[in-house]
DRENKEPA-674015 format. One line per field, with one value per residue: residue in one letter; x, y, z of N, C-alpha, C in turn. Coordinates in Angstrom, 3 decimals, m for minus. Example, Ala and Ser with C-alpha at 12.3 -4.5 7.8 and 13.67 -1.06 7.14 Angstrom:
BEGIN
type	(A | S)
n_xx	(13.190 | 12.850)
n_yy	(m5.690 | m2.250)
n_zz	(7.800 | 7.080)
ca_xx	(12.300 | 13.670)
ca_yy	(m4.500 | m1.060)
ca_zz	(7.800 | 7.140)
c_xx	(13.200 | 12.900)
c_yy	(m3.300 | 0.030)
c_zz	(7.800 | 7.870)
This chain:
BEGIN
type	(V | T | E | A | Q | L | D | A | L | Q | A | Q | I | N | P | H | F | L | F | N | T | L | N | T | I | G | M | F | I | R | T | N | P | N | M | A | G | K | L | L | Q | R | F | A | L | F | L | R | H | S | L | R | R | N | E | R | F | V | T | L | K | E | E | M | G | F | V | R | N | Y | F | I | L | E | K | A | R | F | R | E | K | L | N | I | V | I | K | I | D | P | S | L | L | D | C | K | I | P | V | L | S | I | Q | P | L | A | E | N | A | I | R | H | G | I | T | V | K | E | G | K | G | T | V | F | I | S | A | Q | P | L | S | Q | D | E | M | E | I | T | V | R | D | D | G | V | G | I | N | P | Q | A | L | P | K | I | L | K | P | G | S | G | S | G | S | G | V | G | L | S | N | V | N)
n_xx	(m99.540 | m98.815 | m101.484 | m99.789 | m97.270 | m98.375 | m99.588 | m97.450 | m95.469 | m97.730 | m97.667 | m94.916 | m93.083 | m91.384 | m89.549 | m87.591 | m88.921 | m90.638 | m89.785 | m89.142 | m91.052 | m92.699 | m90.978 | m90.495 | m93.453 | m92.920 | m91.393 | m92.659 | m94.161 | m93.862 | m92.672 | m94.211 | m97.699 | m100.166 | m99.293 | m98.256 | m100.904 | m101.504 | m99.843 | m99.742 | m102.717 | m101.659 | m100.599 | m101.712 | m103.859 | m101.757 | m100.907 | m103.547 | m104.001 | m101.677 | m102.445 | m103.821 | m106.062 | m107.710 | m107.651 | m107.182 | m105.725 | m105.765 | m107.769 | m105.601 | m105.699 | m106.077 | m103.959 | m101.886 | m102.504 | m102.188 | m99.401 | m99.416 | m99.607 | m97.484 | m95.934 | m95.934 | m95.002 | m92.290 | m91.624 | m92.243 | m90.211 | m87.967 | m87.255 | m86.718 | m85.086 | m86.233 | m87.938 | m90.817 | m91.979 | m94.851 | m96.308 | m99.030 | m100.991 | m104.587 | m106.216 | m106.121 | m106.747 | m108.762 | m108.158 | m106.984 | m104.362 | m102.291 | m102.148 | m100.046 | m97.640 | m96.311 | m95.224 | m93.249 | m91.467 | m90.734 | m90.007 | m87.833 | m86.429 | m85.788 | m84.659 | m82.707 | m81.918 | m81.926 | m81.726 | m78.670 | m77.720 | m75.915 | m77.022 | m80.055 | m82.557 | m84.506 | m87.504 | m89.407 | m92.516 | m94.345 | m96.898 | m98.195 | m100.121 | m99.719 | m100.584 | m104.398 | m104.257 | m102.295 | m100.123 | m97.145 | m95.564 | m93.578 | m91.147 | m88.770 | m85.862 | m83.367 | m81.167 | m77.790 | m77.592 | m76.629 | m74.678 | m72.619 | m71.905 | m73.345 | m76.730 | m77.100 | m78.013 | m80.371 | m82.758 | m82.951 | m84.471 | m83.747 | m81.321 | m79.066 | m79.443 | m81.141 | m84.897 | m84.385 | m86.363 | m88.231 | m87.830 | m87.847 | m90.461 | m92.334 | m91.438)
n_yy	(165.920 | 162.760 | 159.874 | 157.877 | 159.622 | 161.621 | 159.572 | 158.626 | 160.420 | 160.939 | 159.124 | 159.506 | 160.302 | 161.546 | 159.188 | 160.718 | 162.731 | 161.470 | 159.579 | 161.986 | 164.213 | 162.533 | 161.577 | 164.220 | 165.135 | 163.001 | 163.679 | 165.830 | 164.724 | 164.359 | 167.428 | 168.692 | 167.314 | 169.525 | 170.079 | 168.017 | 167.367 | 168.385 | 168.583 | 166.296 | 166.045 | 167.373 | 165.643 | 164.252 | 165.051 | 165.766 | 163.155 | 162.134 | 164.156 | 163.767 | 160.724 | 161.101 | 159.217 | 159.357 | 162.147 | 164.377 | 166.695 | 170.432 | 172.562 | 175.172 | 176.972 | 174.118 | 173.197 | 174.599 | 174.667 | 171.996 | 172.417 | 174.297 | 172.886 | 170.766 | 172.620 | 173.621 | 171.706 | 170.513 | 173.163 | 173.052 | 170.714 | 172.748 | 175.462 | 177.827 | 178.364 | 177.831 | 179.799 | 180.603 | 182.742 | 183.088 | 184.501 | 184.890 | 185.444 | 186.707 | 186.384 | 183.642 | 181.194 | 179.935 | 177.956 | 175.517 | 172.460 | 170.817 | 167.858 | 167.282 | 169.329 | 171.261 | 170.726 | 168.650 | 170.799 | 172.643 | 170.778 | 170.024 | 172.864 | 173.016 | 170.649 | 170.419 | 173.399 | 175.017 | 173.130 | 172.832 | 175.216 | 177.139 | 179.028 | 181.347 | 180.466 | 180.892 | 179.999 | 180.449 | 180.765 | 181.940 | 182.966 | 184.100 | 185.534 | 185.443 | 185.501 | 185.666 | 182.468 | 181.987 | 180.638 | 181.752 | 179.754 | 180.315 | 178.571 | 179.214 | 179.663 | 180.365 | 179.472 | 177.715 | 176.790 | 174.976 | 173.049 | 174.729 | 172.132 | 169.848 | 171.253 | 170.756 | 167.770 | 168.022 | 167.019 | 164.743 | 161.309 | 159.698 | 161.183 | 163.269 | 163.332 | 161.161 | 160.294 | 160.756 | 161.680 | 164.388 | 166.535 | 165.324 | 164.117 | 166.686 | 167.845)
n_zz	(m18.166 | m16.660 | m16.337 | m14.447 | m13.790 | m12.110 | m10.263 | m8.858 | m8.127 | m5.511 | m4.416 | m3.606 | 0.182 | 1.500 | 4.113 | 5.935 | 6.845 | 7.373 | 9.335 | 11.152 | 12.330 | 13.512 | 15.649 | 16.194 | 16.952 | 19.769 | 21.269 | 21.363 | 22.973 | 25.937 | 26.785 | 26.180 | 25.350 | 25.049 | 22.600 | 21.549 | 20.713 | 19.395 | 17.392 | 15.744 | 14.962 | 12.197 | 11.439 | 10.626 | 9.178 | 6.885 | 6.237 | 4.774 | 2.882 | 0.862 | 0.456 | m1.087 | m3.600 | m5.556 | m6.178 | m8.546 | m9.761 | m7.300 | m6.124 | m5.634 | m3.713 | m1.858 | m2.334 | m1.098 | 1.524 | 2.413 | 2.111 | 3.353 | 6.579 | 6.185 | 6.922 | 9.426 | 10.601 | 10.282 | 11.207 | 14.181 | 14.839 | 13.599 | 14.957 | 15.305 | 13.166 | 11.322 | 8.721 | 7.273 | 4.281 | 2.433 | m0.221 | m2.147 | m4.770 | m4.750 | m6.391 | m7.141 | m6.431 | m6.358 | m8.925 | m10.932 | m9.844 | m10.214 | m7.621 | m5.026 | m5.686 | m5.032 | m2.739 | m2.870 | m3.226 | m1.765 | 0.069 | m0.368 | m0.409 | 2.678 | 2.995 | 1.688 | 1.219 | 4.008 | 5.555 | 5.976 | 6.350 | 8.267 | 10.313 | 10.841 | 8.175 | 5.391 | 3.537 | 0.360 | m0.959 | m3.496 | m6.047 | m8.419 | m11.594 | m14.753 | m17.256 | m18.306 | m18.558 | m17.164 | m14.457 | m11.884 | m10.148 | m7.219 | m5.532 | m3.396 | m1.786 | 0.502 | 1.588 | 1.165 | m1.588 | m4.744 | m5.284 | m9.185 | m11.154 | m10.960 | m11.255 | m13.715 | m13.796 | m12.187 | m12.695 | m13.855 | m12.808 | m10.067 | m9.174 | m8.128 | m3.593 | m1.559 | m2.173 | m4.796 | m7.249 | m6.441 | m7.149 | m10.590 | m10.751 | m9.692 | m11.877)
ca_xx	(m99.553 | m99.919 | m102.025 | m98.950 | m96.271 | m99.535 | m99.534 | m95.724 | m94.996 | m98.767 | m96.550 | m93.337 | m93.697 | m89.892 | m89.558 | m87.103 | m89.897 | m91.623 | m89.306 | m88.545 | m92.426 | m92.546 | m90.172 | m90.805 | m93.917 | m92.767 | m89.945 | m93.519 | m95.287 | m93.145 | m92.369 | m95.760 | m98.676 | m101.281 | m98.633 | m98.110 | m101.826 | m101.894 | m99.093 | m100.740 | m103.955 | m101.478 | m99.928 | m102.870 | m104.435 | m100.470 | m100.940 | m105.106 | m103.847 | m100.186 | m102.509 | m105.510 | m106.081 | m108.787 | m107.756 | m105.208 | m105.814 | m106.624 | m107.250 | m103.717 | m105.739 | m106.316 | m102.439 | m101.288 | m103.011 | m101.339 | m98.002 | m98.434 | m99.913 | m95.889 | m94.587 | m96.307 | m94.992 | m91.170 | m91.518 | m92.186 | m89.168 | m86.883 | m88.023 | m86.659 | m84.055 | m86.650 | m88.835 | m91.706 | m92.919 | m96.188 | m97.343 | m100.130 | m102.054 | m105.883 | m107.015 | m105.486 | m106.855 | m109.279 | m106.881 | m106.644 | m103.134 | m101.450 | m102.024 | m97.972 | m96.471 | m95.737 | m94.911 | m92.082 | m90.441 | m90.404 | m89.520 | m86.164 | m85.960 | m85.555 | m83.466 | m81.462 | m81.328 | m81.878 | m80.711 | m77.208 | m77.333 | m75.524 | m77.968 | m81.373 | m82.947 | m85.891 | m88.697 | m90.266 | m92.744 | m95.607 | m97.501 | m98.767 | m101.006 | m99.025 | m102.036 | m105.159 | m104.121 | m101.021 | m99.780 | m95.825 | m95.578 | m92.147 | m90.357 | m86.929 | m84.338 | m82.447 | m80.137 | m77.097 | m77.302 | m76.834 | m73.140 | m73.012 | m72.152 | m75.361 | m77.658 | m78.062 | m78.963 | m81.225 | m84.464 | m83.238 | m84.698 | m82.168 | m79.628 | m79.124 | m79.927 | m82.485 | m84.518 | m83.908 | m87.225 | m88.741 | m87.778 | m88.122 | m91.646 | m92.630 | m91.310)
ca_yy	(165.265 | 161.840 | 159.639 | 157.213 | 160.115 | 162.060 | 158.301 | 158.586 | 162.117 | 161.035 | 157.863 | 159.955 | 160.670 | 160.963 | 158.478 | 160.952 | 163.246 | 160.875 | 159.396 | 162.745 | 164.057 | 161.115 | 162.032 | 165.786 | 164.590 | 161.624 | 164.878 | 167.502 | 163.731 | 164.279 | 167.851 | 169.672 | 167.476 | 169.536 | 171.239 | 167.313 | 166.518 | 169.281 | 168.546 | 164.971 | 166.281 | 168.180 | 165.093 | 162.776 | 165.881 | 165.491 | 162.288 | 161.802 | 164.373 | 162.620 | 159.545 | 160.558 | 158.699 | 159.742 | 163.544 | 164.565 | 167.980 | 170.927 | 174.090 | 176.338 | 177.215 | 173.218 | 172.976 | 175.331 | 174.272 | 171.002 | 172.606 | 174.935 | 171.561 | 170.576 | 173.675 | 173.884 | 169.884 | 171.257 | 175.016 | 172.195 | 170.044 | 173.776 | 176.416 | 179.394 | 178.437 | 177.819 | 180.830 | 181.116 | 183.794 | 183.372 | 185.535 | 184.317 | 186.525 | 185.930 | 185.773 | 182.377 | 180.004 | 178.695 | 177.830 | 174.404 | 172.367 | 169.048 | 167.671 | 167.346 | 169.984 | 172.229 | 170.540 | 168.630 | 171.973 | 173.094 | 170.359 | 170.591 | 174.039 | 173.157 | 169.595 | 171.413 | 174.701 | 175.634 | 172.247 | 172.774 | 176.062 | 178.136 | 179.621 | 180.829 | 180.528 | 180.952 | 179.162 | 181.808 | 180.412 | 182.675 | 182.494 | 185.502 | 185.363 | 185.397 | 186.286 | 184.995 | 181.208 | 180.894 | 181.240 | 181.573 | 179.776 | 180.140 | 177.860 | 179.097 | 179.470 | 181.697 | 179.031 | 177.174 | 177.204 | 173.964 | 172.886 | 174.600 | 170.711 | 169.266 | 171.518 | 170.579 | 166.809 | 168.613 | 167.350 | 163.347 | 160.334 | 159.372 | 162.557 | 163.860 | 162.968 | 160.717 | 158.994 | 161.590 | 161.962 | 164.445 | 167.225 | 164.580 | 164.064 | 167.775 | 168.466)
ca_zz	(m16.885 | m17.174 | m14.450 | m14.448 | m13.124 | m11.221 | m9.128 | m8.821 | m7.345 | m5.098 | m4.046 | m2.569 | 1.070 | 2.037 | 5.504 | 6.648 | 7.302 | 8.139 | 11.405 | 11.713 | 12.364 | 14.812 | 17.475 | 17.014 | 18.802 | 20.780 | 22.509 | 22.636 | 24.113 | 26.980 | 26.840 | 25.848 | 25.605 | 24.373 | 21.517 | 20.469 | 19.945 | 18.170 | 14.984 | 15.250 | 14.034 | 11.358 | 10.409 | 10.273 | 8.007 | 5.709 | 5.397 | 3.822 | 1.674 | 0.303 | 0.252 | m1.643 | m5.322 | m6.397 | m6.993 | m9.834 | m9.434 | m5.896 | m5.741 | m5.417 | m1.502 | m1.355 | m2.297 | m0.035 | 2.709 | 2.682 | 1.868 | 4.872 | 6.965 | 5.982 | 7.079 | 11.045 | 11.464 | 9.919 | 11.805 | 14.896 | 14.538 | 13.769 | 15.410 | 15.048 | 12.408 | 9.831 | 8.303 | 5.814 | 3.338 | 1.456 | m1.021 | m3.262 | m5.614 | m3.948 | m7.515 | m8.300 | m5.123 | m7.250 | m9.798 | m10.165 | m9.895 | m9.647 | m6.412 | m5.090 | m7.188 | m4.605 | m1.906 | m2.938 | m3.642 | 0.094 | 1.121 | m0.979 | m0.095 | 3.348 | 3.385 | 0.696 | 1.703 | 5.403 | 7.324 | 5.942 | 6.096 | 9.524 | 11.221 | 10.457 | 6.768 | 5.145 | 2.639 | m0.010 | m1.641 | m3.986 | m7.094 | m9.969 | m13.100 | m16.092 | m18.380 | m18.082 | m17.962 | m16.861 | m13.447 | m12.245 | m8.485 | m6.993 | m3.843 | m3.670 | m0.007 | 1.108 | 1.852 | 0.845 | m2.806 | m5.157 | m6.651 | m10.455 | m11.988 | m10.080 | m11.655 | m15.294 | m13.907 | m10.961 | m12.805 | m14.040 | m12.424 | m9.609 | m9.411 | m6.450 | m2.328 | m0.813 | m3.710 | m6.147 | m7.476 | m6.398 | m8.566 | m11.484 | m10.957 | m10.937 | m13.224)
c_xx	(m99.907 | m100.796 | m100.616 | m97.462 | m97.723 | m99.175 | m97.771 | m95.213 | m96.416 | m98.342 | m94.819 | m93.862 | m92.483 | m90.308 | m88.314 | m87.925 | m90.471 | m91.699 | m89.538 | m89.301 | m92.681 | m91.911 | m90.418 | m91.706 | m94.103 | m91.924 | m91.328 | m94.520 | m95.091 | m93.001 | m94.076 | m96.479 | m100.167 | m100.353 | m98.416 | m99.396 | m102.322 | m100.959 | m99.841 | m101.793 | m102.961 | m100.673 | m100.786 | m103.755 | m103.211 | m100.602 | m102.333 | m104.660 | m103.085 | m100.846 | m103.751 | m105.037 | m106.566 | m109.244 | m106.541 | m104.681 | m106.419 | m106.718 | m106.300 | m104.365 | m105.603 | m104.819 | m101.533 | m101.443 | m102.266 | m99.818 | m97.858 | m98.839 | m98.516 | m95.116 | m94.241 | m95.813 | m93.043 | m90.768 | m91.445 | m90.724 | m87.704 | m86.610 | m87.453 | m85.744 | m84.773 | m88.394 | m89.510 | m92.493 | m93.974 | m96.326 | m97.797 | m100.797 | m103.664 | m106.334 | m106.689 | m105.387 | m107.566 | m108.637 | m106.929 | m105.254 | m102.606 | m100.863 | m100.747 | m97.874 | m95.835 | m95.021 | m93.783 | m91.373 | m90.210 | m89.872 | m87.756 | m85.552 | m85.606 | m84.594 | m82.481 | m80.444 | m80.960 | m81.672 | m79.135 | m76.724 | m77.075 | m77.008 | m79.658 | m82.051 | m84.457 | m86.265 | m89.471 | m91.436 | m94.348 | m95.909 | m98.545 | m99.525 | m99.247 | m99.670 | m103.452 | m105.300 | m103.174 | m100.834 | m97.940 | m96.233 | m93.953 | m92.094 | m88.945 | m86.248 | m84.024 | m81.240 | m78.678 | m76.137 | m76.851 | m75.536 | m73.496 | m73.099 | m73.027 | m76.602 | m78.085 | m78.033 | m80.105 | m82.896 | m84.172 | m83.549 | m83.079 | m80.682 | m80.232 | m79.201 | m81.512 | m83.778 | m83.837 | m84.684 | m87.924 | m89.023 | m88.581 | m90.066 | m92.764 | m92.485 | m92.307)
c_yy	(163.605 | 160.784 | 158.725 | 158.153 | 160.826 | 161.016 | 158.006 | 159.591 | 162.226 | 160.023 | 158.438 | 160.662 | 159.666 | 160.471 | 159.367 | 161.943 | 162.254 | 160.813 | 160.685 | 163.548 | 163.105 | 161.206 | 163.067 | 165.065 | 163.777 | 162.938 | 165.234 | 165.562 | 164.456 | 166.305 | 168.974 | 168.609 | 167.979 | 170.071 | 169.410 | 166.802 | 167.339 | 169.032 | 166.905 | 164.679 | 166.348 | 167.127 | 164.277 | 163.727 | 166.244 | 164.536 | 161.740 | 162.730 | 163.634 | 161.751 | 159.440 | 160.180 | 159.142 | 161.118 | 163.332 | 166.295 | 168.926 | 171.738 | 174.799 | 176.440 | 175.789 | 172.311 | 172.977 | 174.946 | 173.211 | 171.553 | 173.371 | 174.135 | 171.016 | 171.056 | 173.554 | 172.634 | 170.279 | 172.029 | 174.307 | 171.570 | 170.931 | 174.504 | 177.320 | 179.143 | 178.379 | 178.916 | 180.911 | 181.826 | 183.395 | 184.054 | 185.066 | 184.922 | 185.529 | 185.469 | 183.961 | 181.323 | 179.511 | 177.631 | 176.060 | 173.925 | 170.824 | 169.215 | 167.018 | 167.694 | 170.612 | 171.956 | 169.901 | 169.790 | 172.501 | 172.207 | 170.126 | 171.359 | 174.024 | 171.891 | 170.147 | 172.171 | 175.236 | 174.081 | 172.721 | 174.153 | 176.443 | 178.694 | 179.348 | 180.544 | 181.173 | 180.118 | 180.698 | 180.839 | 181.616 | 182.052 | 183.927 | 185.058 | 185.919 | 186.342 | 185.561 | 183.114 | 180.205 | 181.628 | 181.255 | 181.411 | 179.431 | 179.674 | 178.059 | 179.567 | 180.218 | 180.968 | 178.314 | 176.922 | 175.468 | 173.948 | 173.354 | 173.388 | 169.938 | 169.806 | 171.076 | 169.095 | 166.665 | 167.477 | 165.448 | 162.613 | 159.734 | 160.173 | 162.592 | 162.833 | 162.042 | 159.969 | 160.135 | 161.686 | 163.043 | 165.614 | 166.957 | 164.887 | 165.275 | 168.412 | 167.740)
c_zz	(m16.631 | m15.580 | m13.808 | m13.134 | m11.720 | m10.135 | m8.479 | m7.544 | m5.743 | m3.984 | m3.058 | m1.244 | 1.367 | 3.743 | 6.021 | 7.184 | 8.073 | 9.731 | 11.741 | 12.927 | 13.491 | 16.165 | 17.653 | 17.466 | 19.297 | 21.252 | 22.332 | 23.462 | 25.425 | 27.651 | 27.164 | 25.513 | 24.480 | 22.199 | 20.471 | 19.999 | 18.473 | 16.667 | 14.792 | 14.724 | 12.485 | 10.822 | 10.356 | 8.558 | 6.146 | 4.902 | 4.536 | 2.786 | 0.788 | m0.020 | m0.659 | m3.059 | m5.715 | m7.250 | m8.238 | m9.674 | m8.895 | m6.767 | m5.826 | m3.381 | m0.571 | m0.887 | m1.110 | 0.958 | 3.659 | 3.108 | 3.913 | 6.292 | 7.730 | 7.322 | 8.881 | 11.463 | 10.888 | 10.938 | 13.437 | 15.209 | 14.370 | 13.942 | 15.140 | 13.838 | 11.549 | 9.540 | 6.620 | 5.298 | 2.519 | 1.015 | m2.336 | m3.457 | m5.138 | m5.019 | m8.221 | m6.891 | m5.716 | m8.332 | m9.314 | m10.925 | m10.208 | m8.901 | m6.415 | m5.489 | m6.331 | m3.743 | m1.384 | m2.857 | m2.058 | 0.951 | 1.416 | m1.075 | 1.016 | 3.883 | 2.471 | 1.146 | 2.724 | 5.965 | 6.806 | 6.156 | 7.247 | 9.821 | 10.028 | 8.653 | 6.698 | 3.784 | 1.598 | m0.824 | m2.457 | m5.650 | m7.225 | m10.986 | m13.958 | m17.125 | m17.737 | m18.149 | m17.202 | m15.201 | m13.052 | m10.949 | m8.511 | m5.696 | m4.152 | m2.295 | m0.119 | 1.702 | 1.498 | m0.635 | m3.426 | m6.382 | m7.576 | m11.324 | m11.668 | m11.041 | m12.674 | m14.941 | m12.926 | m11.309 | m13.414 | m12.780 | m11.618 | m8.845 | m7.888 | m5.016 | m2.839 | m2.522 | m4.991 | m7.666 | m7.837 | m7.557 | m10.282 | m11.447 | m10.524 | m11.650 | m14.104)
């Protein structure tokens, strides 16, 4: 992975997520100030991790901490509609992975799979060893699925909705 590609990945914070999170925190300021304070702390941690410029790689444990912060913010917004299941082999937690390589996938699962689904939905994240030097990280959802015609194009920059760089950057 080149430094430019990692910079692009780190620079990618979905503006819709930022606005929605701030609106959610604003709602909790009126209805549950303690929750608003906790969400604001999580949001600060999320931004701090997103804006890291000096680190190209983090441990799987650090990345999953970031992803968990992201999920806490999204759960505050979607409440019972969103369920999260995480199964990480503990032997992988100290392995290094590119920073921000899981969160954009989780964001896509929520945005394109769960939010457009009727009723509740689940995002599943798992990591398991494949060999001494390899692991498999999976992010999937039980949402609406993708249009089969769009599937061949999803790794091309500019395809899809939003900024169209999430999957291509992670790839």
